[in-house]
N, C-alpha and C positions, 0 to 999 in steps of 0.2 A: 504494500500500500504506500502511495506517495502523496505527500502534502506539498502543494506548491505555495511557497511563501512569496514568490515573485514570478510573474508570467511575462513572457515576451509579448509585446503588443504589435510587432511588425514581423512580416515574413522574412525568413533568412535563408530559405531554400530555393528561391527562384532562379531563373536563368542568369547568366553572367551580366548581360547588359540590356538596356531598353531597346525598343525598336528604333529610336532616334540614334542611339549609339551604333546599332547594327548597320543602319543606313549610311551613316557618316563613314564608318570603317569600310564598308563595301565600295563606296565611291573612291576613297583614297587608294585602296588596293587596285581597283580597276585603272585609275589614272596612272599610278606608278607602273603598272603592267604595260600600259600603252605608251607612256611618255618617258619612262626611265628617270635618269638623273634630273631632268628639268622639273618633273613633278615632285621628286624628293626635295629639291631645293625650294620649290614653291611652298610646300606644306611645312617645311622646317621654318621658313621665314614667317609664315602665317601663324603657326602654333607656338613656336619657341623664339621667334624674332632672332633667328640664327641662320646666317647665310655666309659662311666663310668661303675662301677660295677653294678649299678642299675639306671634306668631312673626315677623311682618313688622316690620322696623325702620322707624321713621319717618325722614324726612329729617333732623330734628333729632337723633335718636339716632345716625344714621350720622355726622353731622358731629361730634358729641360724642365718639364712639368713635374716629374718625379722628384727632381732635386729641390723643388720648393716645398715639399712636404716635410714637416718636422721629423727629426731623427727618431723620436720616440714613437711617432705614428708608424713610421716604416718598420721599426722593430716589432711593434704590436701586430702589424699586418703579417710579418714573416712568422711570428709565433703562432698566430691563428691559422695561417696557411699550412704550417707544419702539422698542426692538429688535424685539419681537414684532409690533407694529403695522406697522413698516416692511416686514418680510418678508411679512406677510399682505397688505399693499397690493400688493406685487409679484406675489403669487399671483393676486390679483383682476385685476390688469391683464393677466395672461397668459391669462385666460379670456375669449376674444373672443366677442362676439355678431356675427352676420352675417346678411345677406340676399343671396340670389343669384337672378338671373332665369335659370331653366334652359331656358326656351323663351319665345317671344314672349308676354308677358303672364302668365307663370307664375312666381310669386315664392315662394321657400321661405326660411324664416328660422329662426334659433336665438336664444333669449333665456335669461338666467340670472335666475330669480326667487328671492329669498331666502325662507327659511322664515319664517313669521309670528312664531312664538313658540318660544323655546328655554328649557329648564330646565338650568341649569349647576350641577353638583354639585361642591363643593370639599371634599375629605375633611378630617377632623380627626385624631383618634387621637394616638399618641405623638409623631409628627412631622408637624405640619400641612403639607399640600402647598400652600403659599402660591402657588407658580407656576401651579397649576392654574387660578387665577382669571384669570391673563393668557391662558392657552392656550385656555380655553373662552369666557369672557365677551367678551374683547377681540376674538378672532377672529370670533365671531358678529356683533359689532357692525360690524366692518370689512366683513363680507359683506352687511350691510344689514338684519339681523334687527331687526324693530320692537320686540319685547319680549323681554328676557332676564331671567328670574327666577333668581336665584342663591341657593343654599342651602349653608350650612355648619353643622356641629354645634357646640354648646358643648364646651369641653374641660375635663372634670372640673368642670363647673359654672361655668366662667369664659368670658367673651366673648373670642374670638380676634381681638383688635383689628387686628392687622396684616392678617389675612385679610379682615376687613370692609373695611379701607382699600383693599386691592388690588382687591376686587370693585367697590367704588365708583369708584375711579379708572379701572378698565377699562371702565366705562360701564353697569354693571348697572342695569336699570330698577326692579327690586324686589330686596330682600335679605331673606332669611328666616334666622333663627337656628334652624335645624332640620336634623337629620341622619338618616342611616340610610335604611332601606327606607321609613319613613314620609315622608321628604322626597321621595324619588324617586316613590313611588306618588301622593302628593298632587299633585305637578306633572303627572304623566301622566294621571290620571283627573279631576283638578279637585275642589275642595271648595267650601263656601260662601264661603270667604275666599281661597282659593288658585286662581288662574286656571289652566286647563288649557293645557298646551303641546303643540306638535306634534313636538318632538324633545328627547331627553335627551342630555347630553354631560357628560363628566367621569369620573374614576376613582373607585374606592371599594373597600371590603373585599368579601369573598366574598358577603355578603348584598346589598350594593348591586349588584354585578355580576350576581347571580342575578335581582334585581328588574328590571334592564334587559333581561335575556334574556327574562323572562316577559312584559314589557310591549312588547317589540319587535313591530311590526305594528300595534298600537294607536297607538303613536308610533314615530318613527324614533329611532335611537341612533347615536352616533358609532362605537363599536367594542365588541366583546366583549372585555373586558380580563381578562388573567390575570396571574400573578406577573411582576414585573420580570425581564427577561432581559438578559444581556450575553454576547457572544462576541468574543473577541480573536483576531485573526490576527497572528502575529508571526514574523519571521525572525531570523537570527542577529544582526542589528543592534539588536534591541530591548533595552531596559533591564529586567533581571530585576525589580527592585523596582517599577518603574513598572507593569509588567504585573500583578504581584501586587496592588498597591494598587488598580489600576483594576478588577480582578475583584472584589475585596472591597467596593469602593465601591458596587457594585450588589447584591452578595449580601446586604448588610446591610439591604436593603429589606424582606426577609421570609424566613422559614425555608424557603420553597419556591421561592426565586428561583434559576434555573439560571445558573451562571457557567462558561463554556466557553472553553478555550484550544485553538487549533489552531496548531501551529508546525512549521516546517521544521527546527528544531534540538532534538534530544533533550536536549542539555545545558541549553538554556534551559527546556524543559519540566520537567525534574527540579529545576532551580534555583527555578522559580516555586513548585512544590509545597513545597519546603523553606522558602521565604520566607513563604508563607501559613501554614504550620504554626507558624512563629515569631511571626507577627503576630497570629494569631487570639486567643491567650490574653490579650493585652493590650488588645483592642478593647472599647470601651464598648458596642458594638453586637453583641458576640459571641453574644448569645442568639438573634439572627436570622442573623448571618453564618455562625456555626459549623455549624448544621444545614443551612443552604443549601449550603455548600461540601461538607460531609461527605456529604450525601444526593444533591445534584444537580450538584455540580461535576464537570467532565470535563476531561481533558487528552489531546489527540491529537497524535501526531507523524506528519507526512506527508512524502513525498519532495520535493515542490516546491510552489511557490505556486499553480500551476494546480490541483493536487489540493486545496490548502487552500481555494481559492475554491469549488471544486466541493462540497466537504464543508460549507462554511459555507452555501452555498445550500440544502443539504438541511436544515440546522437552521432556516433562515429566521428568525433571531433578531430580537428587538426592536431592540437596540443592537448594532452591529457596529463594533468599534474596530480599525483597521488600523495596526499598528506595524511597518512594513516599510521597506526602503530606498526604494521608490517607492510610497507608499500610494495615490496616485491611480490606480494600475493597477486597483484594485478597482472603479472607476466603470465600466469596460468589461468587467470579468471577472465581476461579480456581478449578480444580478437580484432576489434574495429577501432583503429586510431591511427593518426599520422605518426606520432611519436609519444612515448611515455617519458615522464619526468618523475623519478621516484624519490620521495623524501624531501624534507624541508631544505636540504642543502643543494637541491637541484632545481633552480628556477628555470622557467622557460626561456628567459633571455640568454642563458648560457648556450642553449641549443640554437637560438637565433643567430648568435654572434661568434662564439669563441670555442666551444668545447670540442668540435670536430665532426659531429654528425651533421647531415645535410638539413638545412632549414627549409628547403622547398618541399612542401608537404601537401597531401590531399585535403581539400576542403569540401563543404557541401555534401557530406556523406560519402564522398568518393573513396574513403578508406575501406569501404565494403568490398572494393574490387581492385584497388591499387595501393602500393606503398608510395613513398616519397621519391625524390630524385636520388639516384645512386649511380655508381659506375655502370650497373647493369642497364640503365636506361640508354646509355650511349653505345651499347653492344648489341649486335644482331646474332642470336644463337642460331647457327645453321648446322645442317647435318650433311653427311656424305656416306656413300656406300661403294664397295668394290667387291666383285666376285671373281676370284682367281682359280677356282676349282670347277672343272667341267661338269663333274657329277652333281655338285651342289647347284650349279647353274641350271642343269637339266631338271632337277627336282623342283626348283623354284618355278621353272617354266611350265611344269605340269599342274601347278596349283591353280 
């Protein structure tokens, strides 16, 4: 039995974009397909007020921009990228190729071939997602992708130096200072100066997400991304303030970001609501966090943890934080989530930024059928067969 202390008042499971967004994106893609670089430049000037002589940065420009980034920031980027690279390499090592002889002279095998070319999109906006460079570019390079073209937009006419440095240090083969639908479309369809890719990866706003949706099939994509989601499972041992802060730390990502609490303690549930009501007015990000919590926040009280895990599986949320007496119980009790964060020492922001696992995760219930971005997303598992024994070949032919 579940008691809802707070209900969502707005839908969080709809399609990625509105009809207006879809129409705008369709027009931009068609125009770039027909007019190439000229259309890319037109839309970049219109949407970002950015029209340089070349969108692609030269090696000299990249080095000069990287040199302007504070030394501590460079060291932080290198440390985080070492974490991401280490985890990605472990993923790659776990994906075994094999060959087996199933009958005399009958050989069947499996190989993992990397995608040839990937377009990695790193968003700008109010809060540049620097970590997206690590998660897309670096993971693709660990997988063995030959060419990674990385795009990021200018921010209010300025070059995002730290983002450029992160893409460069992650191993991007080409870096373009270009954003929005025009960047995604240019990489997907190719232009006179921008090479066509086989796959698109990386998050973005509603227009970028819709562009990836419309281009899927012509190219591969990592995931259909929706608003950031957090679900916290907490029992009576959880700290009220910690739960409240962790919910808000993800709600502040956008006004449509769901933040959900499932708890076995009604006192804790009511206390968290009170804490959030006190914290929200003072938050510098309340313009996002407040509507996210008011419209999409939920608090459920359940009888026990078994019911908590069952309900959490129904939500199939992107980030699931487990603040219980035995958080590792979730590993055997849950199946549907983008990533689990176990215990009070493991906040979701670690996974978003620094710990090493990939932060590109399924949203809008997609964890029912897919995991997040990983080395495996950039690999094509293919099979081969060879028959060298005439008797075996004859026997197969008779079947």
